[in-house]
C-alpha positions as CSV (number, residue, x, y, z in Angstrom):
1,M,36.4,32.1,104.2
2,R,38.0,32.1,107.6
3,D,38.9,35.6,108.8
4,L,42.6,34.4,110.2
5,V,43.3,33.4,106.3
6,R,41.2,36.7,105.0
7,G,43.9,38.9,107.0
8,Y,47.0,36.9,106.0
9,A,46.0,37.2,102.5
10,S,45.4,41.2,102.5
11,A,48.4,41.4,104.1
12,T,50.2,39.2,101.5
13,F,48.1,40.8,98.3
14,G,48.9,44.6,99.6
15,G,52.9,43.7,99.9
16,V,52.7,43.3,95.9
17,P,52.6,46.9,94.6
18,T,51.2,46.7,91.2
19,A,47.7,45.6,90.0
20,E,49.3,43.2,87.5
21,G,51.0,41.6,90.2
22,R,48.0,41.2,91.8
23,R,46.0,39.9,88.9
24,R,48.7,37.4,87.9
25,L,48.3,36.4,91.8
26,A,44.6,36.0,91.6
27,G,45.3,33.7,88.4
28,E,48.1,31.6,90.1
29,L,45.3,30.9,93.0
30,G,42.4,30.2,90.4
31,S,44.8,27.6,88.6
32,F,45.6,26.2,92.1
33,G,41.7,26.1,92.9
34,A,41.0,24.4,89.7
35,A,43.4,21.7,90.4
36,L,42.3,21.0,93.5
37,V,38.7,20.1,92.1
38,R,40.4,18.5,89.3
39,F,42.4,16.0,91.2
40,D,40.5,13.8,94.0
41,R,43.7,12.6,95.9
42,L,45.2,16.1,96.2
43,R,42.0,17.6,97.3
44,E,41.7,14.7,99.9
45,A,45.5,14.8,101.1
46,L,45.5,18.3,101.4
47,G,42.1,18.6,103.9
48,D,42.7,15.0,105.7
49,T,42.6,16.2,109.2
50,S,44.5,12.9,110.4
51,I,47.4,14.1,108.8
52,P,49.3,17.4,111.0
53,A,48.2,20.7,109.6
54,P,51.6,21.9,110.3
55,V,53.0,18.8,107.4
56,R,49.8,19.5,105.2
57,R,51.0,23.4,104.9
58,A,54.7,22.5,104.7
59,V,53.9,19.7,101.8
60,A,51.9,22.8,99.8
61,A,54.8,24.9,100.1
62,D,56.9,22.3,99.3
63,L,54.9,21.3,95.5
64,L,54.1,24.9,95.1
65,E,57.7,26.1,94.9
66,G,58.8,27.1,91.7
67,R,56.0,26.7,90.2
68,V,53.9,29.7,91.3
69,S,55.1,33.1,92.7
70,A,56.1,33.2,96.5
71,E,53.3,35.2,97.1
72,C,51.0,32.4,96.0
73,A,52.8,29.7,97.4
74,A,52.3,31.1,101.4
75,V,48.6,32.4,100.6
76,V,48.0,28.7,99.6
77,A,50.0,26.7,102.3
78,F,48.3,29.0,105.1
79,A,45.1,28.1,104.4
80,V,45.9,24.7,103.7
81,R,47.2,25.1,107.0
82,H,44.3,27.2,109.0
83,E,40.9,26.7,106.7
84,R,38.1,24.5,108.1
85,P,38.2,20.9,106.8
86,G,36.1,20.5,103.2
87,E,36.3,24.6,102.7
88,L,39.6,24.6,100.9
89,S,38.1,24.8,97.4
90,P,35.2,27.8,98.3
91,T,38.2,29.5,100.1
92,L,40.4,29.5,97.0
93,A,37.4,31.0,95.0
94,A,36.8,33.7,97.8
95,L,40.9,34.7,97.8
96,V,40.5,35.2,93.8
97,T,38.3,37.7,94.6
98,L,39.8,39.5,97.2
99,A,43.2,39.3,94.9
100,E,40.9,40.7,92.3
101,E,39.5,43.8,94.5
102,A,43.3,44.1,95.7
103,A,44.2,45.0,91.5
104,E,41.2,47.3,91.6
105,A,42.6,49.1,95.2
106,A,46.0,49.3,93.5
107,E,45.1,51.4,90.5
108,T,43.2,54.1,92.3
109,P,45.7,56.2,94.9
110,G,44.8,56.6,98.0
111,R,42.4,53.3,98.0
112,S,42.5,50.6,100.1
113,P,40.0,47.4,100.1
114,V,37.0,47.6,102.0
115,E,36.7,45.2,105.2
116,P,33.1,44.1,105.6
117,P,31.9,44.6,109.0
118,A,33.0,42.3,111.5
119,S,32.5,41.0,115.6
120,R,34.8,42.0,118.0
121,A,36.2,38.1,117.5
122,A,36.6,37.9,113.7
123,A,38.2,41.6,113.3
124,R,40.8,40.4,115.8
125,E,41.0,36.9,113.9
126,R,41.6,39.1,110.4
127,I,44.4,41.5,112.7
128,Q,46.3,38.3,113.5
129,G,46.4,36.9,110.0
130,Y,47.7,40.1,108.8
131,A,50.3,40.2,111.5
132,E,51.6,37.0,110.9
133,R,52.2,37.8,107.4
134,V,54.2,41.0,108.4
135,F,55.9,38.7,110.8
136,Q,56.8,36.6,108.3
137,G,58.8,39.2,106.5
138,L,61.0,39.8,108.9
139,S,64.0,38.5,108.8
140,D,65.7,39.2,111.9
141,P,64.2,38.7,115.4
142,A,65.5,42.2,116.3
143,E,63.0,43.3,114.0
144,V,60.2,41.3,115.6
145,D,61.4,42.9,119.1
146,R,61.3,46.4,117.6
147,V,58.0,46.4,116.3
148,G,56.5,45.1,119.9
149,D,58.2,47.8,121.6
150,E,57.0,50.2,118.7
151,L,53.5,48.5,119.2
152,F,53.9,49.1,123.1
153,S,54.5,52.6,122.7
154,I,51.5,53.1,120.1
155,A,49.2,51.7,123.1
156,R,50.5,53.8,125.4
157,L,49.9,56.8,123.2
158,L,46.3,56.1,122.6
159,D,45.7,55.3,126.1
160,G,47.1,58.5,127.2
161,S,45.2,60.8,124.7
162,E,41.3,60.6,124.8
163,R,40.9,62.9,121.8
164,L,43.3,60.9,119.5
165,R,41.8,57.8,120.3
166,A,38.4,58.8,119.7
167,L,39.4,60.4,116.0
168,L,41.1,57.0,114.9
169,A,38.2,54.9,116.3
170,D,35.6,57.2,114.5
171,V,33.9,54.8,112.0
172,D,32.2,58.0,110.5
173,V,35.6,59.7,109.3
174,P,36.6,58.0,106.6
175,Y,39.6,55.7,106.1
176,A,42.1,57.6,104.6
177,E,41.9,60.8,106.9
178,R,42.5,58.4,110.0
179,A,45.2,56.6,108.1
180,G,46.7,59.9,107.2
181,V,46.6,61.3,110.7
182,A,48.5,58.0,111.8
183,E,50.9,58.5,109.2
184,D,52.0,61.8,110.2
185,L,52.3,61.1,113.8
186,L,53.8,57.8,113.5
187,G,55.3,57.5,109.8
188,A,58.9,58.8,110.8
189,R,59.1,57.2,114.2
190,V,58.3,53.8,113.5
191,S,59.1,50.7,111.3
192,P,57.4,49.8,108.2
193,A,55.9,46.7,109.6
194,T,54.7,48.5,112.5
195,M,52.9,51.2,110.1
196,R,51.3,48.8,108.3
197,L,49.5,46.7,111.3
198,T,48.6,50.4,112.6
199,R,46.8,51.3,109.2
200,Y,45.4,47.5,109.0
201,V,43.9,47.7,112.7
202,L,42.4,51.0,111.2
203,R,40.2,49.3,108.5
204,S,40.1,45.9,109.7
205,G,36.3,46.3,110.8
206,R,36.3,47.1,114.5
207,T,37.9,50.0,116.3
208,R,36.3,50.3,119.3
209,D,39.1,49.2,121.7
210,L,42.2,50.3,120.3
211,V,44.3,50.6,123.3
212,G,43.2,46.5,124.0
213,T,44.0,45.8,120.2
214,F,47.4,47.5,120.4
215,E,48.1,45.5,123.6
216,W,47.3,42.3,122.2
217,L,49.8,42.9,119.4
218,V,52.1,43.2,121.6
219,E,51.7,39.9,123.1
220,L,51.9,38.6,119.3
221,A,55.1,40.2,118.3
222,A,56.4,38.0,121.6
223,R,54.8,34.8,120.2
224,E,56.5,35.3,117.1
225,R,59.5,35.6,118.6
226,G,59.1,32.4,120.4
227,L,58.5,30.6,116.9
228,R,61.6,31.7,115.3
229,L,63.5,29.2,118.1
230,A,63.4,25.7,117.6
231,E,64.6,23.2,120.8
232,V,65.5,20.1,119.0
233,R,66.5,17.0,121.4
234,S,68.7,14.5,119.8
235,A,70.2,11.1,121.8
236,L,73.5,12.2,119.7
237,P,74.7,16.0,118.8
238,L,74.1,17.1,115.3
239,A,76.5,17.9,112.6
240,P,76.2,21.5,111.1
241,E,74.8,20.3,108.2
242,E,72.0,18.5,110.0
243,S,70.9,21.4,112.0
244,E,70.7,23.4,108.7
245,R,68.6,21.1,106.6
246,L,66.5,20.5,110.1
247,A,66.1,24.8,110.3
248,T,65.0,24.6,106.5
249,A,62.7,21.7,107.1
250,L,61.2,23.4,110.0
251,G,60.8,27.0,108.5
252,R,58.7,25.5,106.1
253,L,56.3,23.7,108.7
254,V,56.1,27.2,110.8
255,G,56.4,29.4,107.5
256,R,59.2,31.8,108.6
257,S,63.3,31.2,109.5
258,V,64.4,29.1,112.3
259,S,66.7,29.2,114.4
260,V,67.7,25.6,115.8
261,R,68.9,24.9,119.3
262,V,70.3,21.3,119.7
263,V,69.7,19.8,123.3
264,V,71.6,16.3,124.0
265,D,69.3,14.1,126.1
266,E,70.1,10.7,126.3
267,R,66.1,10.0,126.8
268,V,65.6,10.3,123.4
269,L,66.3,6.9,122.0
270,G,65.4,7.7,118.5
271,G,64.9,10.4,116.4
272,L,64.1,13.9,117.2
273,L,61.7,15.8,119.2
274,V,61.3,19.4,118.3
275,A,59.5,22.3,120.5
276,V,58.8,25.5,118.1
277,G,56.8,28.1,119.9
278,D,53.7,25.9,121.1
279,L,54.2,23.5,118.1
280,V,55.8,19.8,119.4
281,I,56.6,17.9,116.7
282,D,57.3,14.0,117.1
283,G,60.2,12.5,114.8
284,T,57.6,10.6,113.0
285,L,56.3,13.1,111.2
286,R,59.0,13.1,109.0
287,H,57.7,9.9,107.3
288,R,54.6,11.1,107.1
289,F,55.6,14.4,105.4
290,E,57.6,12.4,102.8
291,Q,54.8,10.0,101.9
292,L,52.3,12.7,101.5
293,R,54.7,14.8,99.4
294,E,55.3,11.4,97.1
295,S,51.7,10.6,96.7
296,L,50.6,14.1,95.8
297,A,54.1,15.2,93.2
298,Q,52.4,13.2,90.1
299,P,48.6,14.9,90.0
300,V,50.3,18.5,90.8
301,G,52.7,18.0,88.1
302,A,50.2,16.5,85.9
303,A,48.2,20.0,86.5
């Protein structure tokens, strides 16, 4: 399982408050994993790299909507989007184990799931996945801006206090103690989202460069702000209802709410050209999306 997926799943499981809810989530992930093994067409299509990854992600989210919890649909869709080709089935098995560990942690006050040792690159991947899930839970772009500002302030605070930086980075000090220090220092001054990110940084498996990590999280927050704005180029203006449907569809592709800004461009001869952050979407993807969804609907329904 990629560390990016692990981090995203950890944030998702952590957002489910009870052990019972986390075990239910583990069961849903296990059921989808079984369907993936049972139905060849489902497995092949969701792992087909000739189909753009955002389309496969959107199809997975669409197929699971209303059939499983929102948390399960989010984790599966993220894994489909980011996991290596051919690794989706073993990743789902690993996610079931991770959800069960999260359930056990929920039954013990003050306990958090243990993150295995990681290289700098792997730890950054985990934090990035975790941050993406946390950012998805922020409905207002202004909240993302606030988190970015708070993360920047934390970086400056750590940069200016060698003693605090050394304490929070000392892996010989139990995580609960370090998290308690951060909570006492920051809890009343920052948003819950920022506090979640801070706690995860402290238990992500590597804390040697705390200042650099928080500065990097500031960059992720800025990138997230761009992912919430979609620039759509069309030869003709879009009606309000068309813009609304497009925003919903794009939200499925990128996994968060999207605001659509339409640019009338006569050079666009047909269809739409959409840019969401670094993602550029050709209007022809809509046809691929519909084809894939139709081909998979029956097997998943049969499961």
